[in-house]
C-alpha positions as CSV (number, residue, x, y, z in Angstrom):
1,M,-3.0,-32.0,-15.7
2,T,-0.2,-33.0,-17.9
3,T,2.8,-30.9,-18.8
4,M,1.6,-30.5,-22.4
5,T,-1.8,-29.2,-21.3
6,L,-0.1,-26.8,-18.8
7,N,2.2,-25.5,-21.5
8,A,-0.7,-24.9,-23.9
9,A,-2.6,-23.0,-21.2
10,V,0.5,-20.9,-20.4
11,D,1.0,-20.2,-24.2
12,R,-2.7,-19.0,-24.5
13,I,-2.3,-16.8,-21.4
14,N,0.9,-15.2,-22.8
15,E,-0.8,-14.6,-26.2
16,R,-3.8,-13.0,-24.6
17,A,-1.6,-10.9,-22.3
18,G,0.3,-9.6,-25.3
19,Q,-2.9,-8.1,-26.7
20,V,-3.6,-5.8,-23.7
21,D,-4.4,-2.2,-24.7
22,W,-2.5,-0.3,-22.0
23,R,-4.4,2.9,-22.8
24,R,-7.6,1.3,-21.9
25,V,-6.1,-0.1,-18.7
26,F,-4.8,3.3,-17.8
27,L,-8.3,4.9,-18.4
28,V,-10.0,2.3,-16.4
29,A,-7.6,2.8,-13.5
30,L,-8.1,6.6,-13.9
31,M,-11.9,6.2,-13.5
32,V,-11.6,3.8,-10.6
33,L,-9.8,6.4,-8.5
34,P,-12.7,8.9,-8.3
35,F,-15.2,6.1,-7.8
36,L,-13.2,4.9,-4.8
37,L,-12.8,8.4,-3.4
38,F,-16.5,9.1,-3.6
39,Y,-17.4,5.7,-2.2
40,V,-15.2,6.3,0.9
41,A,-16.5,9.8,1.2
42,R,-20.1,8.5,1.2
43,L,-19.2,5.9,3.9
44,V,-17.6,8.7,6.0
45,V,-20.6,11.0,5.6
46,R,-23.0,8.2,6.6
47,A,-20.9,7.4,9.7
48,V,-20.7,11.0,10.8
49,G,-24.4,11.4,10.3
50,W,-25.1,8.3,12.4
51,V,-22.9,9.6,15.2
52,L,-24.5,13.0,15.1
53,A,-28.0,11.5,15.2
54,W,-27.0,9.3,18.1
55,L,-25.5,12.3,20.0
56,W,-28.6,14.4,19.3
57,A,-30.9,11.6,20.6
58,A,-28.7,11.1,23.7
59,G,-28.8,14.9,24.3
60,M,-32.6,15.0,24.0
61,E,-32.9,12.0,26.4
62,G,-30.6,13.7,28.9
63,W,-32.5,17.0,28.6
64,A,-35.8,15.2,29.2
65,A,-34.3,13.3,32.2
66,A,-32.9,16.6,33.7
67,G,-36.1,18.6,33.2
68,P,-39.2,18.8,35.3
69,K,-41.2,15.7,35.6
70,A,-44.8,15.5,34.6
71,G,-47.1,15.9,37.6
72,A,-44.3,17.1,39.9
73,P,-45.3,20.0,42.2
């Protein structure tokens, strides 16, 4: 890439950056925050649910192993 082409690209980038509507950027950032919070909360709830299901299944398996065996006198 030549220096002239690079300068033209930088000029176009600077022109486009000068047209940014900062209110819209702020509003988008404001909406991203609740989205991320609820996304992380969903991941936490799923992980806790998986752990509780695993613990319940392990408890049931232990209960069955400790209980009377079928056909035992």
